[in-house]
N, C-alpha and C positions, 0 to 999 in steps of 0.2 A: 213405558210405565203401565202397570196393570190398572184395571178399572178401579180397584179399591184404592190404589195409590193416587190415582187421578182424583177420586172423590175426596180423599183426605186433603190433597193439595188445594182443590177448589174450595172446600169448606174452610180450610185454614186461611185462604185469601179473604174470604168473607168475614171470618172471625177477626182477622187483623184490621180489616176495613172498619168493622164495628168498633174496635178498640180505638182506632184513629178518630172516629166521629166522637166517641166519648172524650178523648183527649182535647179535641177542638172545643167541645162544650166546656170542659173543665178549665181550659185556658181562657175562655171568654169570661168566666165568672169572677166576680170580686167578692170580698168578704160581706159587703153590704147586700149582695144579691141572695145570700144563703138563707136569709130569713123570709124571703118572699114565699107566700103560701098560696097553694092552689085554691080556687074559689070553693066556698061551701065548707070551709074549715078543714081542708085536706092537708097533706104533708107540706112542710116547708121544702125549699130546694135542697137543703142539707139532709133532711129526712128522706127525700126521694133518692138522693145519691147513696146514702147509707143503706137504704133498702135494696137498691140495685146490687151493690157489692155483696151485701150479706146474704141475699137470696142465692146468688151465684155460688157463694161459699157453701151455703147449706146444701144445695142440690149436688154440688160436686163432692161434698163430704160423704154422701151416701154411696159413692162408687166403691169404697172399700177402705180398709185400714190404711191410715197414712195419707189419704187424699185430703188436700186442702188444709194441712196442719200448719201451725205457726203463722196464720194470716191475721192481720189486725181486724178488729170489728169497728165499724164506724158508728155503732150505736150501742150504748151500755144499757141493757135492760134493767139492771139493778138501780141505776141512778136516773134513768130516763134521759140521759144526755146524748147528744148527737155531735159527732166530730164536725168542727167548723174551720179547721186549719186546712187550707187548700193544698198545701204541700203534702200533708199526711193523707188527704183524700186521694191525691194523684198517686202516691206510693201504694196505697191499698188497692187502687184500681189496677195498677200494673201488676202487682204481685198476684192478685186474685185472678186476673185474666190469664196469666201464664200458668198458674196452678190448675185452673179449670180446664184449660186445653190439655194439660197432662192427664188430668183425671178422666177426661173423655175417652182417652185411649189406654187407660190402665189395663193391664192383662195379668194381674197378680193372682188371679183365681180367688179373689176376695168374695165376700158374702153377696155382693150385688153384681152378678154377671148380667150382661145385657139380656133383656127379656124377662128377668126375674124381678127387677126393681121398677121404679117409677118411670123410667125411660127405656124404650125398646132397643135403642141403638145410640152410638155416638152422635149420629146425625140428629136424632130426636132431642138429645140432651143439648147439643149446641144450638139447634133451632129454637128450643124453648128459651135459652138464655138470650139469644139475639132478639127474639120477639119481646121478651120481658124488658130488655134494655130500651128498645124502640118505644114501647108504651110509656115508660117512665121518662124518657127524654122528652116526649111530647108533653107530659105533665109538667116537667121543669120549664119548658118553653111557655106553657100556659101560665104558670106561676110568674115567670118573669114579665110576660106581656101584660097581664092583668094588674101587676103591681108597678107598672110604669118603667120597667127596666128595658134597656136595649137588648135586642135579640142578636145572637151570633149570625154572621153572614150565611144565608141559606145555601148559597153555592158552595161555600167551604164545607158545610155539613154533608152535602150530597156527594161531593167529589170523591171521597175515599170509596164509597160504595159503587160509584160508576166506574171507577178505575180498577176495582178488584180483579185480579187475574190469577 
C-alpha cells in the first residue's frame, strides 16, 4: 500500500469511528432529550445535531459541482424549525457522512481544488469535520447533564475511537 493509500485508509478508519460515536449518541437520545438546552441560552440538543450535519453538508458542498446534493437539512431557516424525529436525524447523519467522505476525495476538476478553497487538503477537510463534531458532541453532553438527563456510557463513546484501525 502506498503512503497516500495508507493515509486515506487510516483517515477513513477515524472517520468511521467518529460516525460510530455519533451513532452511539443518537441511539442514546430520546425525543424528550432533544429540547435540553446548553446553559446560557445556547442551542438545544436538536439544534446542535442539525448544526453538526448542516455544517458538514455546507463545507462538503464547496468541493465542487454535485458534492453533497440531495441531502436533507435538519434545520429550516425559513420557518426556524429544527428536525426532532430521531429516525430522520439518523438518516441525515448517515447520508451526510457518506457524501462528505466522497466529497473529500472528489477529483472532478471542479472549482474548488485542494489549496484553492477553504481547506488545503482532504485531511484538513476531514480533520475540520471531526473536530467540529467533537466540539458539538461535548455541547450535547453538557445540555443533557445540566438538564438532568442521563449521559451515554462514556466507555461506549470512546471505544470506537480507541479501536479505529
